[in-house]
C-alpha positions as CSV (number, residue, x, y, z in Angstrom):
1,M,-0.1,0.1,0.1
2,S,2.8,2.3,0.7
3,T,4.0,2.1,-3.0
4,D,0.7,2.9,-4.1
5,I,0.9,6.0,-1.9
6,A,4.3,7.0,-3.0
7,S,3.2,6.6,-6.6
8,W,0.1,8.8,-6.1
9,I,2.4,11.4,-4.4
10,S,5.0,11.2,-7.3
11,E,2.3,11.4,-10.2
12,R,1.1,14.7,-8.8
13,G,4.1,16.2,-7.6
14,I,3.3,16.4,-4.1
15,S,5.9,18.4,-1.9
16,E,3.9,18.3,1.4
17,V,1.3,16.3,3.1
18,E,-1.0,17.3,5.9
19,C,-1.8,14.4,8.3
20,I,-4.9,15.4,9.8
21,V,-6.7,13.8,12.9
22,P,-10.0,15.0,14.1
23,D,-10.4,15.7,17.6
24,M,-13.7,15.6,19.8
25,N,-15.0,19.0,18.2
26,G,-14.3,18.2,14.6
27,I,-11.1,20.4,14.6
28,Q,-8.6,19.3,12.3
29,R,-5.3,18.8,14.3
30,G,-2.1,16.8,13.1
31,K,0.9,17.2,11.4
32,V,2.6,19.0,8.0
33,L,5.4,16.9,6.5
34,P,7.7,17.1,3.8
35,A,6.4,14.4,1.3
36,N,9.5,12.0,1.5
37,K,9.3,12.1,5.3
38,F,5.6,11.2,5.2
39,L,6.5,8.3,2.8
40,K,9.2,7.0,5.3
41,S,6.7,7.4,8.3
42,L,4.6,4.7,6.7
43,T,7.4,1.8,6.7
44,D,8.9,2.9,10.2
45,R,5.5,4.1,12.1
46,T,7.4,7.2,13.3
47,L,4.4,9.7,12.6
48,R,3.3,10.2,16.4
49,I,1.5,12.8,18.3
50,P,0.2,13.2,21.8
51,V,-2.9,11.4,23.0
52,S,-4.0,14.4,24.6
53,V,-5.0,15.9,21.3
54,F,-8.3,13.8,22.0
55,S,-8.9,15.7,25.3
56,V,-8.4,19.4,24.3
57,T,-11.2,21.6,24.2
58,V,-12.3,24.2,21.8
59,T,-10.9,27.0,24.0
60,G,-7.2,24.9,23.9
61,E,-7.6,23.8,27.6
62,Y,-7.7,20.4,29.1
63,P,-10.2,18.6,31.3
64,D,-8.9,18.0,35.2
65,D,-10.5,14.7,35.4
66,V,-9.8,12.3,32.9
67,D,-5.9,11.5,33.9
68,H,-6.9,7.8,34.2
69,I,-7.7,7.6,30.4
70,V,-5.7,10.3,28.6
71,L,-2.9,9.8,30.8
72,P,-0.9,12.7,32.7
73,Y,2.6,12.1,31.2
74,D,0.7,12.4,27.8
75,P,2.7,9.5,25.8
76,D,2.8,9.6,22.2
77,M,0.3,7.7,19.9
78,T,1.1,6.5,16.4
79,L,-0.8,7.9,13.3
80,V,-1.4,5.3,10.8
81,P,-2.8,7.2,7.7
82,D,-5.9,6.0,5.9
83,P,-4.6,5.8,2.2
84,T,-8.4,5.7,1.1
85,T,-8.6,9.4,2.6
86,L,-5.3,10.8,0.4
87,R,-6.6,13.7,-1.9
88,E,-5.1,16.8,-3.3
89,A,-5.4,19.7,-1.2
90,P,-6.3,22.7,-3.0
91,G,-5.3,26.4,-2.5
92,F,-1.9,25.8,-1.4
93,Q,1.0,27.3,-3.3
94,T,3.1,24.6,-2.5
95,P,1.7,21.2,-4.0
96,T,0.0,19.4,-1.0
97,A,-2.1,16.5,-0.1
98,Y,-4.6,16.0,2.8
99,V,-4.6,12.5,4.6
100,I,-6.9,11.6,7.5
101,A,-5.2,9.4,10.0
102,D,-6.3,6.9,12.6
103,A,-4.6,6.7,16.0
104,Y,-3.1,3.5,17.7
105,T,-1.4,3.1,21.1
106,G,2.1,1.8,21.7
107,K,0.5,-1.7,21.8
108,N,-0.7,-1.0,18.5
109,D,-4.3,-1.1,19.7
110,P,-6.6,1.5,18.0
111,V,-7.2,4.8,20.6
112,E,-10.8,3.8,21.2
113,I,-11.9,7.6,22.1
114,A,-11.2,8.9,18.6
115,P,-13.9,10.1,16.9
116,R,-13.2,8.3,13.7
117,A,-12.7,5.1,15.9
118,I,-16.4,5.5,17.5
119,L,-18.1,5.9,14.1
120,K,-15.9,2.5,12.7
121,R,-17.0,0.7,16.0
122,V,-21.0,1.5,15.1
123,L,-20.4,0.4,11.7
124,A,-18.8,-2.7,12.8
125,L,-22.1,-3.7,14.8
126,Y,-24.1,-3.0,11.7
127,E,-21.9,-5.2,9.8
128,K,-22.0,-8.3,12.2
129,R,-25.9,-8.4,11.8
130,G,-24.9,-8.1,8.1
131,W,-26.3,-4.5,7.4
132,K,-24.8,-1.7,5.9
133,P,-25.7,2.0,6.5
134,V,-25.9,4.4,3.7
135,I,-26.2,8.1,4.7
136,A,-26.3,11.5,2.8
137,P,-25.5,14.5,4.7
138,E,-26.9,18.2,3.9
139,V,-24.8,20.9,5.3
140,E,-25.8,24.4,5.9
141,F,-23.3,27.4,6.4
142,Y,-23.6,31.1,6.1
143,L,-21.3,33.5,4.5
144,V,-20.7,36.7,7.0
145,S,-18.7,39.7,6.9
146,K,-15.2,39.6,8.6
147,N,-15.5,40.2,12.1
148,L,-12.4,41.5,13.9
149,D,-14.0,42.0,17.3
150,S,-15.9,39.3,19.0
151,D,-18.0,42.0,21.0
152,F,-19.9,42.8,17.9
153,P,-22.8,40.7,16.4
154,L,-22.1,39.2,12.7
155,V,-23.7,40.7,9.8
156,P,-24.3,39.2,6.1
157,P,-21.6,40.4,3.4
158,A,-22.3,42.3,0.5
159,G,-22.8,40.2,-2.9
160,R,-21.7,41.3,-6.1
161,S,-24.3,43.8,-6.2
162,G,-22.4,45.5,-3.9
163,R,-25.4,45.2,-1.1
164,P,-25.9,42.8,1.7
165,E,-28.9,40.5,1.9
166,T,-31.7,41.9,4.1
167,A,-34.4,39.5,4.1
168,S,-35.0,35.7,3.6
169,Q,-34.6,34.6,0.2
170,P,-35.1,30.3,0.3
171,F,-33.9,28.8,-2.7
172,G,-33.4,32.3,-4.3
173,L,-31.5,31.9,-7.7
174,E,-30.7,35.7,-8.1
175,A,-29.7,35.6,-4.0
176,L,-27.5,32.4,-5.0
177,G,-25.8,34.4,-7.9
178,E,-24.8,37.2,-5.5
179,F,-22.3,34.9,-4.5
180,E,-21.5,32.9,-7.6
181,D,-17.9,33.7,-7.7
182,I,-17.5,32.0,-4.3
183,I,-19.8,29.1,-4.9
184,E,-17.9,28.5,-8.0
185,H,-14.6,28.7,-6.2
186,I,-15.7,26.0,-3.6
187,Y,-16.9,23.7,-6.4
188,D,-13.6,23.9,-8.2
189,F,-11.5,23.2,-4.8
190,C,-14.1,20.4,-3.9
191,E,-13.8,18.8,-7.4
192,K,-10.0,19.1,-6.9
193,A,-10.2,17.5,-3.6
194,D,-12.4,14.7,-5.0
195,L,-15.3,15.5,-2.6
196,N,-18.5,14.2,-3.9
197,I,-20.8,17.1,-3.5
198,D,-24.1,17.6,-5.3
199,T,-26.6,20.2,-5.2
200,M,-25.8,23.7,-3.7
201,I,-28.9,26.0,-2.8
202,H,-29.6,29.2,-1.2
203,E,-31.1,28.5,2.2
204,A,-33.4,30.8,4.2
205,G,-31.0,32.9,5.9
206,A,-29.1,36.0,4.5
207,A,-26.2,34.6,3.0
208,Q,-27.0,31.2,4.0
209,L,-26.1,28.2,1.8
210,E,-26.6,24.6,1.8
211,V,-24.7,21.6,-0.1
212,N,-26.2,18.2,-0.5
213,F,-23.4,15.3,-0.5
214,V,-24.3,12.1,-2.8
215,H,-25.1,9.2,-0.6
216,G,-22.6,6.4,0.3
217,D,-20.6,5.0,3.3
218,P,-20.8,6.8,6.5
219,L,-17.2,6.9,7.2
220,E,-16.0,8.1,3.6
221,L,-18.9,10.8,4.0
222,A,-17.8,12.1,7.6
223,D,-14.2,12.6,6.2
224,E,-15.6,14.6,3.1
225,V,-17.7,17.0,5.5
226,L,-14.6,17.5,7.7
227,L,-12.6,18.5,4.6
228,F,-15.5,20.4,3.2
229,K,-15.5,22.5,6.1
230,R,-12.1,23.2,5.7
231,I,-12.4,24.1,2.1
232,V,-15.3,26.4,2.5
233,R,-13.4,28.7,5.2
234,Q,-10.5,28.7,3.0
235,V,-12.3,29.8,0.0
236,A,-14.5,32.3,1.9
237,L,-11.3,34.0,3.4
238,E,-9.8,34.3,-0.1
239,H,-13.0,36.4,-0.9
240,G,-12.9,38.4,2.1
241,V,-15.5,37.3,4.2
242,Y,-15.8,34.5,6.5
243,G,-17.5,31.1,6.0
244,T,-19.1,29.9,9.3
245,F,-20.7,26.4,10.6
246,L,-21.8,27.9,14.0
247,A,-25.3,26.7,14.6
248,K,-26.8,29.8,15.3
249,P,-24.5,32.6,14.1
250,M,-27.0,35.6,14.2
251,S,-30.0,36.1,16.4
252,D,-32.5,37.2,13.6
253,Q,-31.6,34.4,11.3
254,P,-32.2,30.6,11.0
255,G,-29.7,28.2,12.4
256,S,-27.3,26.0,10.2
257,A,-28.0,22.2,10.4
258,M,-26.2,19.0,9.3
259,H,-29.4,16.9,8.4
260,I,-28.4,13.2,7.9
261,H,-30.5,11.0,5.6
262,Q,-29.9,7.3,6.4
263,S,-31.2,4.0,5.3
264,I,-29.6,0.3,6.1
265,L,-29.1,-2.2,3.3
266,D,-28.8,-6.0,3.6
267,I,-24.8,-6.7,2.8
268,E,-25.8,-10.1,1.0
269,T,-28.7,-8.8,-1.2
270,G,-28.1,-5.2,-1.3
271,R,-31.8,-4.8,-0.7
272,N,-33.0,-2.0,1.6
273,V,-34.4,-3.3,5.0
274,F,-36.6,-0.5,5.8
275,T,-39.0,-2.1,3.0
276,T,-40.7,-5.2,2.9
277,Q,-40.9,-7.4,-0.5
278,N,-44.0,-5.9,-1.1
279,G,-42.8,-2.1,-1.0
280,R,-44.5,-1.4,2.6
281,D,-42.5,-0.2,5.8
282,S,-40.7,-2.8,7.4
283,A,-40.3,-3.6,11.0
284,L,-37.0,-2.8,11.0
285,F,-37.8,0.5,9.8
286,R,-40.0,1.3,12.3
287,S,-37.9,0.0,15.2
288,H,-35.1,2.4,13.6
289,I,-37.5,5.4,14.3
290,A,-38.2,4.1,17.8
291,G,-34.4,3.9,18.4
292,L,-33.8,7.5,17.3
293,A,-37.0,8.8,19.0
294,R,-36.1,7.2,22.3
295,L,-32.4,7.7,22.4
296,L,-31.4,10.8,20.5
297,P,-32.5,13.3,23.2
298,Q,-30.5,11.2,25.6
299,I,-27.1,11.9,23.7
300,T,-27.7,15.5,22.4
301,P,-24.4,16.9,23.0
302,M,-23.0,14.4,20.2
303,F,-24.9,16.5,17.5
304,A,-25.5,19.7,19.3
305,P,-22.1,19.8,21.1
306,N,-21.7,23.7,22.0
307,V,-23.6,26.4,24.1
308,N,-24.6,27.8,20.7
309,S,-26.2,24.9,19.4
310,F,-29.3,25.1,21.4
311,R,-29.7,28.7,20.2
312,R,-30.7,27.1,17.1
313,M,-33.5,24.4,18.5
314,R,-36.3,26.7,19.0
315,P,-40.2,26.8,18.0
316,D,-41.0,27.8,14.3
317,S,-37.2,28.3,13.5
318,A,-36.8,25.8,10.9
319,A,-35.0,23.3,13.5
320,P,-36.6,20.9,15.7
321,I,-37.5,20.7,19.4
322,N,-38.7,17.2,19.7
323,V,-38.3,14.0,18.0
324,Q,-41.8,13.7,16.5
325,W,-41.6,11.8,13.0
326,G,-43.9,12.3,10.1
327,S,-43.8,11.7,6.2
328,D,-42.6,14.9,4.4
329,N,-42.9,17.0,7.6
330,R,-40.4,19.4,8.1
331,S,-41.6,20.3,11.5
332,C,-40.3,17.1,12.9
333,G,-37.1,16.1,14.2
334,L,-37.5,12.8,12.0
335,R,-38.7,13.5,8.5
336,I,-39.6,10.4,6.1
337,P,-39.0,12.1,2.5
338,I,-41.3,11.0,-0.1
339,S,-39.5,7.9,-2.2
340,D,-39.8,4.8,-3.8
341,P,-39.3,1.7,-1.9
342,A,-36.0,1.0,-2.8
343,N,-35.2,4.3,-1.3
344,R,-36.8,4.6,1.6
345,R,-34.9,6.7,4.2
346,I,-35.1,8.6,7.5
347,E,-34.0,12.5,7.6
348,N,-32.4,13.1,11.1
349,R,-33.0,17.0,11.1
350,L,-31.5,17.4,14.7
351,P,-27.8,17.8,14.3
352,G,-26.1,21.3,13.9
353,A,-23.5,22.2,11.3
354,D,-21.1,22.8,14.1
355,S,-21.2,19.1,14.9
356,N,-18.2,16.6,14.6
357,P,-19.5,14.7,11.8
358,Y,-17.9,11.5,12.8
359,L,-19.8,11.9,16.3
360,A,-23.0,13.1,15.0
361,I,-23.4,10.2,12.3
362,A,-22.3,7.7,14.8
363,A,-24.9,9.0,17.1
364,S,-27.7,8.7,14.8
365,L,-26.9,5.4,13.4
366,I,-26.1,3.9,17.1
367,C,-29.8,5.2,18.2
368,G,-31.3,3.4,15.1
369,Y,-29.4,0.2,15.6
370,V,-30.1,0.0,19.4
371,G,-33.7,0.4,18.1
372,M,-33.5,-2.5,15.6
373,V,-31.8,-5.1,17.9
374,E,-34.0,-4.4,20.6
375,R,-37.0,-4.4,18.5
376,M,-38.4,-1.2,19.6
377,Q,-41.7,0.5,18.8
378,P,-42.1,4.0,17.5
379,P,-44.6,6.5,18.7
380,K,-47.5,7.3,16.4
381,S,-46.2,9.6,13.3
382,V,-47.8,13.3,13.2
383,T,-49.2,14.9,10.6
384,G,-49.9,18.2,11.8
385,N,-47.2,20.8,13.2
386,A,-44.6,19.1,15.7
387,Y,-43.8,22.5,17.2
388,N,-47.3,22.3,18.6
389,R,-46.2,19.4,20.4
390,A,-44.4,18.8,24.0
391,R,-40.4,19.8,23.6
392,T,-38.7,16.5,24.0
393,L,-34.9,18.1,23.3
394,P,-32.9,19.5,26.2
395,R,-33.1,23.3,26.1
396,T,-29.3,23.7,27.1
397,L,-25.8,22.2,27.0
398,E,-26.1,21.6,30.7
399,G,-29.1,20.0,30.6
400,A,-28.1,17.7,27.5
401,L,-25.1,16.8,29.4
402,D,-26.9,15.5,32.1
403,R,-29.0,13.2,30.2
404,F,-25.8,12.1,28.5
405,S,-24.1,11.3,31.5
406,K,-26.8,8.8,32.4
407,C,-27.7,7.4,28.7
408,K,-26.5,3.4,29.6
409,Q,-28.0,2.0,26.5
410,V,-25.6,3.8,24.3
411,R,-22.7,4.1,26.7
412,Q,-22.4,0.4,26.7
413,Y,-21.8,0.4,22.9
414,L,-19.5,3.3,22.6
415,G,-17.3,2.7,25.6
416,E,-17.0,4.2,29.1
417,D,-13.7,6.0,28.2
418,F,-15.4,7.9,25.5
419,F,-18.1,9.1,27.4
420,E,-16.0,10.1,30.4
421,V,-13.6,12.0,28.1
422,F,-16.4,13.7,25.9
423,Y,-18.5,14.9,28.8
424,A,-15.2,16.1,30.6
425,I,-14.3,18.2,27.6
426,K,-17.8,19.7,27.5
427,E,-18.5,20.3,30.8
428,T,-14.9,22.2,30.8
429,E,-16.2,24.1,27.8
430,L,-19.5,24.9,29.4
431,Y,-17.8,26.1,32.7
432,A,-15.6,28.8,30.5
433,Y,-18.5,30.0,28.7
434,Q,-20.4,30.5,32.2
435,S,-17.4,32.4,33.4
436,V,-18.1,35.2,30.7
437,I,-20.3,38.2,31.3
438,S,-22.1,38.9,28.3
439,S,-22.9,42.2,26.7
440,W,-26.4,41.5,27.3
441,E,-25.8,41.3,31.1
442,R,-24.0,44.8,30.8
443,E,-26.5,46.3,28.8
444,H,-29.8,45.4,30.7
445,L,-28.5,44.7,34.5
446,L,-25.5,46.8,35.1
447,L,-27.5,50.0,35.9
448,R,-30.9,48.7,36.6
449,V,-30.8,45.7,39.4
């Protein structure tokens, strides 16, 4: 395999390789190596990084209470690049390649708390049952004007007309054309990086866009979403704006989601197990929905991982507040799109664009898996406005973490160590957030209370 990688690098004249390790927040960490040193590391396994990379918070801190898992002397782990992720990195002056790596201990065991390893574990559970998940993410993001002072709100950027958007323009083609140069640049970079994106649309928010990925293998698509975020931010900066996947970047605009369409195939026959031979919804389909409905609210931090994530999930804001399900009903957290029996699928509308794609996809699939193996029965589907139903999702990260810590049904599959480290990271981030005095408090409380 190292010979194939060497040939690939030589044919494209690659000089440097970015070896990427996605951390718990989906932030890309790793190392940049000269191509010859990278190739040498494939045989002598000298590409290493501290294991603490999986316990760092979004603010660059480390939790205090996970030393029994992430050892305090911070030993190295070995990075083993996945050759299937090797692709050209667009936009660099020096010919560069991306490759995503898996982490291994000194004993050559996988680092089990790594987000990529968590998704692999879930896929292995399906494989043992003879099932193969297929997913298709839809990722929303905003273009915003550069913001050099975090105390000031974000605002939409000016488009080609020289004027910023001030009103909602869902599916607006002229609105989409305002950012045609940026969009074309994104498509060009995605093509060079071999990312299999499909449709781009203008979403409901001002300068909010959505890209649909072609359906396929969950691990491959998690890798693609990870790199897509990098490309969008890179292209946006080249055009003098920011690209952001923050779940709720502006208070008066809709939030950004990462909807996950998912179905399950029988490995031997390739048949969609969500439908029966006569084309009706199968018992496994209903049980998959039941698992999602029952367990997703218990592990919300895996797909709504930040304090800002919960600002998105508000009534009548194009984001769900519960896990009701229904046919072609976008007010539901779980929507069943109109399709023929072979393409029967579930659209999980809960995850935010700010989520780690590996963990959000793993969360969605493991909940459906538990429902299938335990033969759960779903609640009755809804036909009206699901916003009129009771809220079943937590309102804050604090409440979500409390439920997460008690979810034994999922913990047994994803592992005690992962649950402890992930919880500790999020609790540390929450404490840091709660230590900040906001502009709202200064505005309304300073001289009045």
